[in-house]
N, C-alpha and C positions, 0 to 999 in steps of 0.2 A: 770607627776607630776613633780613639781621642787624637786632635792633631798634636800634642806634644808627646806621645805615645809614639804615632807615626813620624814622627821625625826625629824620635833618638835611636828607632828603628830604621830609618832610613840613613842617619850618619852612622850607624858602626856596619850595615851593609856596607856601604862607599869605605870606610877601612878594610873589609874583608878582602876584598877584590883589589885594595892595594895590596895586602898581605899576600895574597894569591900572584901577583904581579912579581912582587921582591921579596919571591918565599928564603932563599938564601941569606936575603940581610938582615934579617930579623929574630931574635935568639926565639927558642922555643918555647918557651918560660915565656914570652911577652907575645907572643903569637893569641890573636882570639880562637881558632880552632872552629870557627862559628857552624852551624848549619847554614843551607842556600836559603834565600827570601822566599824559593817558592815550597819547599818544607817547610817555612815558619807558614806559610799561607797552607798549607794542606794540615799542620797541625791542630794552627788556634782552628779552623773548622772542623775537625777533628772531633777537639773537644766540646765545642757549641752543639756539634749534634746528639753527641754521647752524653751530653750535660756533667761529664766530669766538674768534683769536684773538690776533691786530695789528688798530688800529684808528688812525684818523687822524683828527683831528676838526678843521675848519678854524672855528673861534671859541668859545673857550673859555668866554668870560664869567667866572661864578662858579661851573661847573664842577658846575650841576644834568645837565644831560644827562650832563657825564662821568662822574656818581656813578651812574644806572641805566646804564650803556654797562659801568663797572668791574664791580659790583655781579654784572651776570650772568656777566664772564669767569672761565675759570680761572686757578687761584694766580701761573700762568704766563705769562696774557694781560698785554698793551700796550698801551696808548694814549699815541698821541703827540696833543697839542693844541696849537694854534697860536693866541696871545694878544697882542697888543701892549699895552692898556692894564694897567701896574705896578698898580693898585690895584684893578684886578677881578683880577689873577692872584693877588695877596695873599690876599684874600678866599678866593681859590678854594681855595687853600693849604690855610685854615682850617677848610674845610669834606674838605677829602677828610681829614686828619688828624681832624678827629669821625666823617665815617663812614668810618675805615679800609680807605680805599683808595687811600691815599699811593701806595703799592712800583707800584701798575700805572699808575703815569701820569710821564709824562715830560711839562715843558712847554719848548716855544721861543716863545721870546719875540719881539714886535717884527713889521713890516709880514706881514701874511700872501702878498702876492706874494712877497716878497723872501725868507723866509723856505722858502716850498714850491720856488723855483729854485735856492737849496741844497737842498734835499733832491735833488731828482731828478739835479742833481749828482752829488750823491753816492749814488742809487739805480745810475746810470751805473757803479759801483763797485761794489759790493757786492750789488744788483741781490736787496733784501728786499722781498718783497712784502706789501701790508696786503689782509685778507680785506674788511674794511668802511670806508666814509671817507663821515663826514658833515660835512656844508655848513652852516653857519647865521653866516654873518657877514655885510658888508655886499653888500648883492642886486646890486648895477651890478657887481661882479666875481667873482659867482656862474662865469661862462662861462668863465673861468680856472679858477677854481678846479677845476671839472669836469675838463677837461680835464687838468689837474695829476695828481687825484687818479684820473684813468682809467689814465695811464700808470704808477702804481707799484701798479696793484690788480692780484691775478689772476685767473686765468679763473676766470670761476665766482660773483666778488667783486661784490659790491655798494654803489653809492653812492648817497646819499641828500641830500635836501635838504628843509630848514625853510621854513615860508613861502610856498608856493606858490600858496596861497590867499588869505592873510589875513595882516597888515592889505590894504587894497585898494591902500594908497598904494605900493604895491612893482613892483603890476601893469607898469608899463611894464618895467622893467629883467627883473622876472620872464618877459614873454612873450618876451625874447632870447633870456633863457636856454633855454628852455624848445623856441623855434627852436632852436638848434643842437643841444639832447640829440636832438630828431627824428630830425636828419638826421646823429648818428654812426653812423658804420657798426659791424658786429658787435655789440651791446648792444638790450637789449629793454628802452622803459621803461613806466611808468602814473604817475597819479597817485593818493593813498591819502589821503580826504577824511578824516583825525585830525587831532587838534589845528588846527595851522593851516595845514595840507593839505601831505601829505610829497609828491616825488618821488621814483621809486624805480626804478633801474636796474640792471639786472645786464649785466653784460658775458661776450657771449656766447663773445668769442675773443680 
């Protein structure tokens, strides 16, 4: 890992720890709401092992997970990341420059459901498949994000989602999401107890 990439990841992880300890003091729209460092290491390794080149990320925030993903991609790899909050997009772009990964990332700003609807329409024309889809946005819409991501995923590709086990305040939405994933045909799924809990689904057909 490049020194400047590791440095910005360390700084963002430090910020995330501060937010966890001062959760009530920081407005929701200002929080990173990031994956944990061990989750980042897990996905970085997964992307390398599977030789992933195209990633769809639903929920950019300030780009902590995105940097972990981008660092593992080859030079011709690409991430499309969706985010609505303009302040977070600005912060993410600054982080990408500092980490030296900007060229690998394209941000699509807007409501995630609307952006995905646009992408699905584009996909029907171009049929460019993703290797990996990562979901870390509003939990009540996880089912839609999963189905949209799965539709644009290659055979053998992977869909993962964060916050499956923690925080427990999301359990109601996550329970509905997991029920949908479980009954989705032509997939294999499991929960991995890393970080806040990762749901890991492979598209078999």
